[in-house]
N, C-alpha and C positions, 0 to 999 in steps of 0.2 A: 413716555407720559402723555404726549399729545394725542397719541393713536388710541390710548386707554380712555381718555376723555371723550373722544369721538365715538368710540365704541359704546360707552355708557350712555352717551347722549341718544345714539340710535336705538338703543334697548330701551330706553325710558320712553322715546316717542312711540316705539313699536308696541309697548304695554298700553299706553293711552289709547291709541287708535284701535287695537284689538278689543280693549274693553268696550270702547263706544260701538264697535261693529257687532260685537256679541250681544250686547244689550239691547240693541235695536231689532234683533231678529225675533218674530214672534215664536212662541213655543211650538205651534203646529209645523212650522219650517224647520225647527232646530235639528230634528233627527234626519230628515233627508239630506240637510245640508252637511251634517256631520258625516254620513256616510259618504258623500261626494268629496269632502275634504280628506279622506284617507289617502288619496293620491298625493296631495301636498305633503301629508304627514310623511309619507314614505320617501318623498325627496328630501325632506328634512333629516330623516335618518340617515340617508346616504351621505348628506353633508356633514352630519355629526360624526359618522365613520370617518370621513376624510380628515375632520379636524382632530379627532382623537388619535388617528393613525399617523398623524404628520410628526409627532414627537419632537416639536420645535423647542418646547420648554415643558418642565413638569406641570406647570399651572394650566397650559393649553392641553395637555393630556388629560389631566383631571376635569377640566371643564368640558372636554369632548366627550369623555366618559360619562359625566353627568347628563349632557346632551342626547347621547344615544340611550341612555336609560330612559329618560323622560320622553323622548320620541317613541321608543318601543312602547311604553305604556299608553301613549296617545293611540298609536296604530292599532294595538291590540283592543284597547276599550273601544275605539271606533268600530271594529269589525264586531265585537260582542254586541254592541248597540244596534248595529245594522241586522245582526242575525235575529235579535230579538223583535226588532220592528218588522222583519220580513215574516216572522212566526205569528205576526198578528193577522196576517192575510192568508193563511192558510185554512183550508177546511177542516172543522172539527168533525170528528167520527161520532 
């Protein structure tokens, strides 16, 4: 029970810090920063795979699966946005 409270506390603090950091980024810098953050999202995906594959309890497996799904969506979305951003710099025929 104590570890659950600690984990929830860390989650809530991470949400608040993440929200504050994201809202302070100007729109002009958002896309380049998002493309640079894909490497971090990839590391998150690896961690989520480890958590899902540990099979300690059913709850951790389900939460790990959800984390894998969300991290995958984040990585793919980041690459799609980066591809679109780089398309704006191509010469038109």
